[in-house]
C-alpha positions in Angstrom: 46.8 90.5 -28.4 46.2 89.4 -25.2 48.7 91.4 -22.8 51.4 89.2 -21.1 51.1 88.6 -17.3 53.2 90.7 -15.1 56.4 89.6 -13.7 56.1 91.7 -10.5 52.6 93.5 -9.8 52.5 95.8 -6.9 49.2 97.2 -6.2 48.5 100.1 -3.4 51.4 99.7 -1.4 52.3 101.9 1.8 54.9 102.0 4.0 55.5 104.1 6.9 58.6 104.2 9.7 56.8 106.1 12.5 55.6 109.3 11.4 57.9 108.9 8.2 55.9 107.8 5.0 57.9 106.2 2.5 55.5 104.6 0.2 52.0 106.1 -0.4 49.7 104.1 -2.5 52.8 103.3 -4.6 51.8 100.7 -7.8 53.7 99.2 -10.7 54.3 96.5 -13.0 57.0 94.7 -14.4 56.5 93.2 -17.7 58.4 90.0 -19.2 61.8 90.9 -20.7 61.7 94.3 -19.5 64.3 96.6 -17.8 62.5 98.9 -15.4 64.3 101.8 -13.7 63.4 103.2 -10.3 64.4 106.6 -10.2 64.0 108.7 -7.1 66.0 110.8 -4.7 68.3 109.7 -1.7 65.9 108.4 0.7 62.8 108.4 -1.5 62.0 104.8 -0.8 63.7 103.0 -3.8 65.4 100.4 -1.4 62.4 100.1 0.8 60.3 99.2 -2.2 62.9 96.4 -3.6 62.8 95.1 0.3 59.1 94.7 -0.1 59.2 92.9 -3.3 61.6 90.4 -1.8 59.9 89.9 1.4 62.2 91.7 3.5 60.1 94.2 4.6 56.2 93.9 4.8 54.2 96.8 3.3 51.6 98.2 6.1 49.0 98.0 2.9 48.9 96.8 -0.6 49.3 93.6 -2.6 52.4 92.6 -4.3 52.4 89.6 -6.7 56.0 87.7 -8.1 56.0 85.4 -10.7 52.1 84.9 -10.1 52.2 84.6 -6.3 50.9 86.7 -4.0 53.9 86.8 -1.5 52.1 87.8 1.6 50.4 84.2 1.6 53.6 82.4 1.1 55.3 80.4 4.3 58.8 80.9 4.8 59.5 77.3 2.5 57.6 78.8 0.0 59.3 82.0 -0.1 62.4 80.7 -0.1 61.8 78.7 -3.4 60.3 81.9 -5.1 63.5 83.7 -3.9 65.6 80.8 -5.9 64.0 82.6 -9.1 64.8 86.3 -8.0 68.5 87.2 -8.7 69.5 90.3 -6.0 72.6 92.2 -7.1 73.5 93.9 -3.9 74.6 97.3 -3.9 77.6 96.5 -1.8 78.0 93.2 -4.1 78.1 90.9 -0.5 80.7 88.7 -1.5 82.3 86.6 1.0 85.9 87.9 1.4 87.0 84.6 3.1 85.8 82.4 0.0 87.3 82.2 -3.3 85.2 83.3 -6.3 84.4 79.5 -6.9 83.2 79.3 -3.5 81.2 82.6 -3.5 79.4 81.4 -6.6 79.1 77.7 -5.2 76.9 79.2 -2.0 73.7 79.4 -3.6 73.8 76.2 -5.3 74.5 74.8 -1.8 71.5 76.3 -0.8 69.0 75.5 -3.6 70.7 72.5 -5.2 70.3 68.5 -4.0 74.1 67.2 -3.3 73.5 65.0 -6.5 72.8 68.3 -8.8 75.9 70.2 -7.3 78.3 67.0 -8.1 76.8 66.5 -11.7 76.5 70.5 -12.4 78.1 73.0 -10.1 81.4 73.1 -12.3 79.6 73.6 -15.5 77.2 76.4 -14.0 80.1 78.4 -12.2 82.1 78.3 -15.4 79.1 79.6 -17.5 78.3 82.3 -15.0 81.7 83.2 -15.1 82.0 83.5 -18.8 78.8 85.3 -19.1 80.5 88.3 -17.1 83.8 87.6 -18.6 86.0 86.6 -15.7 86.5 82.7 -16.3 90.3 83.2 -15.2 89.4 84.6 -11.7 87.8 81.2 -10.4 90.5 80.5 -7.6 91.3 84.3 -6.8 89.9 86.1 -3.4 87.6 89.0 -3.6 90.4 90.8 -2.2 92.5 90.5 -5.1 89.7 92.1 -7.6 89.0 95.3 -8.7 85.9 97.0 -7.8 84.3 96.6 -11.4 85.6 92.8 -11.2 83.9 92.2 -7.5 80.8 93.8 -9.1 80.9 91.2 -12.1 81.4 88.4 -10.0 78.8 89.3 -7.8 76.5 89.3 -11.1 77.8 85.9 -11.8 76.6 84.7 -8.3 73.0 86.5 -9.0 72.9 84.6 -12.6 74.1 81.0 -11.1 70.5 80.0 -10.7 69.1 81.0 -13.7 66.6 83.7 -12.0 63.4 84.6 -14.0 63.8 88.2 -12.5 66.6 90.3 -11.5 66.5 93.2 -8.9 69.7 95.5 -9.4 70.6 98.0 -6.3 72.6 101.0 -7.7 74.8 98.7 -9.8 76.9 101.5 -10.7 77.7 103.2 -7.6 81.4 103.7 -6.5 82.6 102.8 -9.8 84.4 104.9 -12.3 82.5 106.3 -15.6 84.1 103.2 -17.9 83.4 100.2 -15.5 79.9 101.8 -14.7 79.4 101.7 -18.4 80.9 98.2 -18.7 78.5 97.0 -16.2 75.6 98.7 -17.9 76.4 96.9 -21.1 76.7 93.7 -19.3 73.2 94.3 -17.7 71.7 94.7 -21.0 73.6 91.6 -22.5 72.1 89.5 -19.8 68.7 90.7 -20.6 69.1 90.0 -23.9 70.7 86.3 -23.4 68.2 85.1 -20.6 65.1 87.3 -21.7 65.0 88.1 -17.9 62.9 91.2 -16.4 64.5 93.5 -14.4 64.0 96.1 -11.9 67.0 98.6 -11.6 67.3 101.4 -8.6 69.8 103.8 -9.9 70.1 107.5 -10.2 73.3 107.1 -12.7 71.7 108.7 -15.7 74.2 107.0 -18.1 73.3 103.5 -16.5 69.8 104.6 -17.0 70.2 105.4 -20.4 71.9 102.4 -21.5 69.9 100.1 -19.3 66.4 101.2 -19.3 63.0 100.1 -21.6 60.8 102.3 -19.0 61.6 104.6 -16.0 59.3 104.9 -13.1 59.8 108.3 -11.1 59.5 107.6 -7.5 58.3 111.2 -5.8 56.5 111.7 -2.5 56.3 107.9 -2.1 54.2 107.2 -5.2 54.6 106.2 -8.9 54.9 110.2 -10.0 55.6 109.2 -13.7 56.4 106.0 -15.5 57.4 106.5 -19.2 60.6 106.1 -21.6 63.9 108.0 -20.5 63.4 110.5 -23.4 59.7 111.4 -22.8 60.5 111.9 -19.2 63.5 114.0 -20.0 60.9 116.0 -22.5 58.6 116.4 -19.8 58.1 120.2 -18.4 56.8 119.0 -15.1 58.8 120.9 -12.2 59.2 117.9 -10.2 60.7 115.6 -13.1 62.8 118.5 -14.5 64.9 118.2 -11.2 66.3 115.2 -12.2 67.6 116.5 -15.7 68.3 120.2 -15.2 
């Protein structure tokens, strides 16, 4: 059977800031329908990697292909079109405090949909996204009226509203209590199953990784040091890997 094409393919990228080498000949593939976790210590380059994937940072060398497109060859309009197919859940949620939940979810539609599409389909799209995260009743509330877990869910609803083909999660459970973190992790799996999305999840929360991951990449010394299931990595005797589990 022929192997499915990669959703994201990162080939031998390196990135340094002055003398600080963050990514060093790093390669990875994200496969269709897969939840892939990038696990590494603080400052190991996880956020730099995800910013390279969406072309906010340009690597010093190497090649990144997203949904079959070499991002280094795209002009600004082409990159904006590609980003419409990439959902990004910010660690900080990045909700607009002065906008209602409805207006926050309308924002990406205003950027990527025509006026005719918005008039015809916006209400349905917003309600569906809110129902996906269990918060349809918050549609006219302000972010300040919501708990931390609710704000994370609203941010995820905004990520989902354009029906992205791939989702990038940046530390999705940081700052949440254990029960809420587990709810968000289970929601990530629910979204994967409902929409067959492929996702890259940056996390150091072992419970989140256990619930969400199909595969885990260990980002160590700027490299893809190991790639396997969480259970296999947990049983790996390599001292650099054991540091994450002992």
